[in-house]
C-alpha positions, 0 to 999 in steps of 0.5 A: 461562468468559470466556475459553472463550467467546472462544476458542470463540466461532466464527462461522456460516456462515449456511445458505441459505434455498433448498433445497440445489443438490446431490442427496446420497446417503442415507448422506451425508444421514444422516451430515450430520443426525448431525453437524449442525455442521462445524468448519473452522479456517483461516489467520488471516493470509493476505490475500486468500485469508483473514483473521480480522477483529477482530470474529472473522469469516472474510474473503476469497476462501477465505471466500466460495468456501467460503461457496458450497460450504456454501450450496450443500450447505445445510451449517452450517460454524463457524470457530475462530479462531486467532491464527497459521497454526501454531496452525491446523495444530496444531489440524487435527493434534489434530482439533479442527476437521473442515476445513483450509481452502484448502490445497495437498495434500502429503505431509506433510498426507496424514499427517492429512488427506485432500483434496477436488477443486481449488477454485482454482489460483494460481501462485506467483512469486519476488519481489525487489527492484527492482534484482534481476536476472530469474532464469532457472533457481533451481538456478543460483543461489549464496549466496541467501536467500529467506524463506518462511512456515512450515508451508507447501507450499512450505517443504516443496518448497524444503528438497528442490528447491533446496538451494543456497538459504538458507531463512529460516522467517518468521511472515506475509506481511508479514514475507516482503515486509519482509524482501526490502524490507529487504535481510534476504532476496534473495527471497520465493515468493509466490502471485500473487493474495498479491503483486499484494494486498501491494504495493497495501495496502503501497504496497511500491514496490522490490519486482518479480516476477523469475521465475515457477517453472511447476512451483510452482502453488497448487493449493488443496483443501479439507483433511479431516480423515483419519477421515471421508472421507464428508465430502470427498465430499460437499464435492466435490459442493459445489465441483463445483456451484461454476460459473466465473462464480461463482468469478471474481466471487470472486475479482475481488471481492478482487484483480479477476484475470478470467479469459478465453479464451487465445484471446479479445481478444489485441490487449488484451494486445498494448495491455497490453504496449505501455502498459507500455513507454510507461510505463516509458519516460516514467519513465526520460525523465523521471527523466533530465530531472529529475536533469538539471535539478535539477543545472542549478539546483543549479549556478545557484544556487551561482553566484547573487548572493543566496548567503544566500537561496539557502544558506537554501534548500539548507539545507533541499533535504535534506528537500525532496528527501525529500518529494518522493521520497516523494511520487513514491514513492507515484504510482510504486506505483501505477504499479507495480500496475497494471503488475503487474496487466497483468503478471499477465494476460500471465503467465497468458494472459488477457484484460485487461478493457477496463474494467481497462484503461481504469481503470488506463491513467487511473490512470496518465495522473492520476499522471504528471500529479500527478508533473508538477505536484508537481516543476514547483512544487518547481523553480518553488520552488528556482529562482532568480529576480529577476523581479518581477511581480505573483502571486496570494497563495493561488496561491503558498501552494497550491503550497507546500502541493502540495510538502509534501503527503505529509508534511501527509497523513503528519501528518494535518494539516488545512489551513483557508483564509479569504480575505475578498479576492482578495490579490495581491503585487508581487515575487518570486514564489518568495521569498515561497514560502520565507516560505510554506515556513519557516512551514508547515514550523515548524508541521509540524515541531512537530506531529511533536515533539509528536505532536500528535494532530489538528493544524491550520493556518487561513490567513487571507488578507485585504489587509492581512494573512496568518496562519498560525494552528496548535493546537500548543501554542504557543511557549514565551515564551523562544523566542518573545521571541527570535523578536520580537527576531530572536536566535533561532539554531536555524534555524526559518527566521522571521529569514530570512522576516523580512527577506524580508517587510521587503523588501517593506514588510510586517512579521512577528509571532510570537504565542502564541493560543488553543491555538497560535502565530500567524505573521502578516505586516502591512502597514503 
């Protein structure tokens, strides 16, 4: 009985308290009185169009549009939850639901459905990896694979239109993008709205739109069981009653693609294109300068007299570059999404709203500033220096934290500062940054290895001592003894840190304290 209730635990669209905004015929009203409740099957995993959430609720563009149609007709529509699109199609074929939510009309589906008028249109785009060349003609492709969702109109058409392609059926939108991103498929064809939503949500930086087949546009309608065409006619009246502004509001709520007249604000489109070109140029120039500067610094480091110090840095360079690369990947994902948003408007000859243009350009500017600051901190840390000067301890520690920012966030590490005074050291700043890097990296490594659920690092700065204290379970007694004797050789970097600290007349001690380890630098 419990299982039966779970399967048929249906979420209801709540009818509007006001009278229907559509006038129905007496025959249609009688049909609805007898029908009482209309059931609907939906795609449980088709964001941003529709999903079934953990509470069995229907969410997304389709949910809001059909809810609006129901309110205009004063209907009660109940959603029958399913776990997959294939299960949804099967239930629809068996007439276990009256409606099939937003779908394309195809000859195959006409075998058991009739269709309403279009409720929304959305172009499809071909998506490939960022190194894939633009596509002028799909028919010219050879030895090319494309990942397409099972039981969809697109896979039906591609099988007929493009026999030159190798079609790989997949179960979900995410799987299609994953196949392309990980080189299991060359292409996928997805809705522009789905593409924009997924790239932003999943932070997929290395995908791009390579073509927009004009003949492939999703003209989405509500599918109605074939033996009840009167329900289709009723729904058409509700669809006709939806205003463009109502539809626009629903779409913008989920993906923010604002539809405007083709003839308005062309200067914004031009400005958007120029902005994209400028961003692309800045990224290319920055990457060139970055490669050049890193190459120069590596060359200098190899020639530097302090080989022990620099060799230790180079040993950690691979991990640091991976960290910087990940931080830049996230930043470039934000820029890529802004680019895709502008591109979506341009492809559809739509206005770029002033507020969207302002929001995206501000975010681009902030992202570029973050990328610049991250690389500056990295170069300052890595660049050899013999300059001795006074610097603030907290500021140098925070510079290292910014270098490790992405890894700290990924491991969900909380960092708390306690400072009793503004403490300054006199010395080579990036040598001390190497010490902070070693101490912080030790904690991050052990937090990851032990899968610490809520790791934290407490950094205490006083005039005579700097303490790093974590909650990651501490160091085993044998290793702790070796660390304090200077005989531990497994690359924790503590020996090198101790040598740097002692160079400046201070001492480094390692203890187990409370729930974790404590590294403390003390002035005699």
